C-alpha atoms as one frame of an Amber mdcrd trajectory, in Angstrom:
protein
  84.713  65.517 -46.434  84.951  69.160 -47.436  81.372  69.975 -46.456  80.283
  73.615 -46.432  76.491  73.185 -46.478  74.030  70.533 -45.273  70.451  70.021
 -46.491  67.805  68.247 -44.411  64.317  66.959 -45.114  61.985  67.387 -42.131
  59.488  64.558 -41.613  61.211  61.230 -41.097  64.623  62.917 -41.229  64.911
  65.773 -38.746  61.686  64.867 -36.975  60.452  61.450 -35.901  56.799  61.346
 -37.075  55.890  59.293 -33.995  56.824  62.088 -31.576  56.562  65.062 -33.988
  59.554  66.928 -32.616  63.279  67.148 -33.133  65.414  65.204 -30.659  68.004
  66.825 -28.430  70.881  65.013 -30.149  69.697  65.979 -33.620  69.398  69.605
 -32.485  72.882  69.354 -30.992  74.264  68.080 -34.307  72.705  70.989 -36.232
  74.034  73.520 -33.746  77.528  72.028 -33.891  77.530  71.983 -37.695  76.812
  75.711 -37.775  79.410  76.361 -35.088  81.939  74.705 -37.389  80.947  76.963
 -40.280  78.707  74.520 -42.129  75.484  76.124 -43.305  72.293  74.216 -42.442
  69.237  74.307 -44.686  65.767  72.774 -44.628  64.444  71.251 -47.869  60.868
  70.079 -47.464  57.542  69.458 -49.094  55.969  71.445 -46.276  54.549  74.888
 -47.007  55.987  77.774 -45.024  52.739  77.874 -43.021  53.382  74.407 -41.606
  57.066  74.655 -40.779  57.618  73.205 -37.312  58.732  75.244 -34.335  62.460
  74.512 -34.113  62.839  76.525 -30.927  66.219  78.210 -30.682  67.663  76.353
 -33.673  68.796  78.616 -36.513  68.842  77.612 -40.186  70.626  79.521 -42.918
  68.006  78.853 -45.601  64.743  77.071 -46.322  63.405  75.452 -49.484  59.687
  74.985 -48.899  56.889  73.740 -51.145  59.258  71.068 -52.527  61.660  73.776
 -53.627  59.165  76.182 -55.197  59.972  78.934 -52.670  63.470  79.346 -51.220
  64.392  81.948 -48.657  66.749  82.943 -45.870  65.481  84.500 -42.635  65.989
  87.868 -44.357  65.120  87.487 -48.049  63.533  85.380 -50.784  66.076  83.576
 -52.962  63.783  81.867 -55.467  60.041  82.053 -56.164  58.289  79.767 -58.656
  54.470  79.559 -58.256  52.179  77.369 -60.350  50.792  79.300 -63.353  47.281
  80.606 -62.626  45.710  78.778 -65.586  47.125  75.467 -64.385  45.773  76.070
 -60.882  42.281  76.560 -62.294  42.487  73.416 -64.427  43.789  71.303 -61.537
  40.929  72.471 -59.322  38.481  71.568 -62.078  39.993  68.091 -62.497  40.057
  67.438 -58.753  36.405  68.456 -58.468  35.499  66.003 -61.240  37.176  63.269
 -59.185  35.290  64.350 -56.079  38.563  65.363 -54.443  38.851  68.464 -52.244
  42.144  70.312 -52.525  44.357  72.482 -50.391  46.348  75.299 -51.967  49.512
  76.560 -50.339  50.262  80.242 -50.715  53.221  81.987 -49.118  51.946  82.287
 -45.564  48.918  79.994 -45.276  47.063  76.895 -46.379  43.525  77.048 -47.732
  41.216  74.105 -48.471  37.859  73.896 -50.245  36.684  70.672 -48.609  37.571
  67.643 -46.529  38.125  63.982 -47.266  39.928  61.371 -45.174  43.053  61.218
 -47.330  43.627  64.959 -47.291  42.771  65.233 -43.589  45.211  62.429 -42.749
  47.895  64.116 -44.881  47.415  67.311 -42.911  47.781  65.309 -39.709  51.283
  64.063 -40.629  52.863  67.372 -39.512  50.188  67.810 -36.818  47.787  70.089
 -38.701  43.982  70.009 -38.728  42.176  70.323 -42.050  39.354  72.869 -42.125
  37.371  74.479 -44.940  38.453  78.045 -45.671  35.600  80.429 -46.587  38.220
  82.584 -48.360  39.464  79.730 -50.551  38.614  81.579 -53.786  40.650  84.566
 -52.637  43.618  82.349 -51.745  43.597  80.970 -55.276  44.128  84.483 -56.614
  47.447  84.686 -54.757  50.617  82.962 -56.024  50.017  79.242 -55.397  53.224
  77.317 -54.794  51.749  73.891 -54.142  48.449  72.029 -54.368  47.764  69.070
 -52.089  45.123  66.481 -52.878  44.198  62.955 -51.827  45.540  60.603 -54.444
  45.760  57.088 -55.836  48.020  56.210 -58.797  45.008  55.326 -60.950  43.764
  58.933 -60.580  46.865  60.459 -62.132  45.609  60.817 -65.705  42.282  62.331
 -64.691  43.948  64.703 -62.235  46.498  66.020 -64.727  44.378  65.952 -67.902
  44.931  69.157 -69.872  47.496  70.430 -67.385  51.024  71.399 -68.360  53.885
  72.950 -66.475  53.442  70.953 -63.248  54.735  67.732 -61.747  53.670  65.438
 -58.920  55.825  65.029 -55.815  55.009  61.966 -53.726  56.040  62.019 -50.069
  53.119  60.065 -48.555  51.148  57.099 -49.855  47.610  58.586 -49.977  48.148
  62.166 -51.099  50.177  64.087 -53.620  51.873  67.478 -53.815  51.496  69.252
 -57.150  54.283  71.726 -57.825  55.637  73.696 -60.800  57.423  71.507 -63.332
  60.609  73.514 -62.884  60.457  73.290 -59.083  61.428  70.311 -56.932  63.951
  69.782 -54.173  66.801  69.736 -56.689  65.801  73.182 -57.981  65.670  74.455
 -54.421  69.112  73.111 -53.600  70.629  74.524 -56.791  69.170  77.946 -56.000
  70.589  77.914 -52.477  74.006  76.671 -53.640  74.121  79.453 -56.215  73.097
  82.040 -53.635  75.983  81.055 -51.350  78.478  80.469 -54.161  78.954  76.800
 -53.266  79.278  73.674 -55.411  77.459  70.309 -55.198  80.699  68.663 -54.050
  80.601  70.850 -50.934  77.029  69.797 -50.080  75.547  66.907 -48.117  71.837
  65.997 -47.968  69.825  63.795 -45.610  66.394  62.372 -46.552  63.994  59.487
 -46.213  61.221  59.623 -48.813  60.401  59.589 -52.518  60.543  63.350 -52.948
  64.152  63.212 -51.748  65.257  61.137 -54.754  66.026  64.153 -56.928  67.659
  65.921 -53.987  70.321  63.219 -53.842  71.182  63.773 -57.490  72.392  67.347
 -56.993  74.725  67.033 -53.992  78.121  65.432 -53.679  77.224  63.492 -50.538
  73.839  61.846 -49.934  72.686  60.070 -46.793  69.479  58.044 -46.497  67.964
  57.577 -43.061  67.726  54.013 -41.817  63.930  54.428 -42.010  64.057  55.626
 -45.644  62.194  54.005 -48.520  64.218  51.365 -50.334  64.327  53.386 -53.565
  66.180  56.174 -51.760  68.563  53.815 -49.980  69.428  52.292 -53.353  70.886
  55.553 -54.690  72.294  56.988 -51.445  76.014  57.360 -50.940  75.578  56.378
 -47.286  72.884  55.123 -44.921  72.699  56.323 -41.322  70.643  54.967 -38.393
  66.903  55.807 -38.382  65.565  59.097 -37.129  64.422  57.586 -33.811  68.027
  56.511 -33.169  69.388  60.020 -33.816  70.767  58.993 -37.195  71.949  62.464
 -38.208  73.861  62.938 -34.955  75.413  59.471 -35.176  76.473  59.968 -38.794
  77.946  63.434 -38.314  79.874  62.242 -35.261  81.237  59.181 -37.066  82.344
  61.249 -40.082  84.013  63.957 -38.005  81.576  66.682 -39.032  80.935  67.289
 -35.349  82.965  66.321 -32.307
């Protein structure tokens, strides 16, 4: 495979949710990929404020907020916040449902209340949900993502009168609301364009629903063994699960590392 760039989801892909850290073999695979000249990039639903500590690992680029903000360690590549009017309407709709929300701005998360679904969603990456007294101020900043507890039957009420956004599902009891023109595919396309690379030179690893569109814009797609069935169904390959160092095993088997 003529791979020049590799894209990785975080939770369930790079990091085993049960231990909440990257394994030594996965870290070794990422280091070896870069040593061989393959760029490594994170593509995640996580806001920048909740990116994990990867220690000494270096990534060439990040696509956070489900692709709404893409950046290298030195510069922003792509910025696509939710329009201010849509933020206000979404907050109004969530309040009518009795749902607190968390808004994600560039460097922090801010919530206006707590319910079990939202608190449990925060806990997935190891965060604690608290109420921010400066929530109103945060909403005046560019908002890249809104997180809210969610059930499918709440969709119409949550999005009533709202345009220009879409829902990104990565967990069963909460939803990420992002700009309609964002998404992991938009993030990947922005990063490929920045580096002058083509989809055929790219490989992506993922495990969840919000990785579905990611697989459609790379030449090589790999679902983790722990991935949802819908993702496995469209993947070019399936590797062992994250707790069996699937990325390391796959890269070794395919000669991407040695």
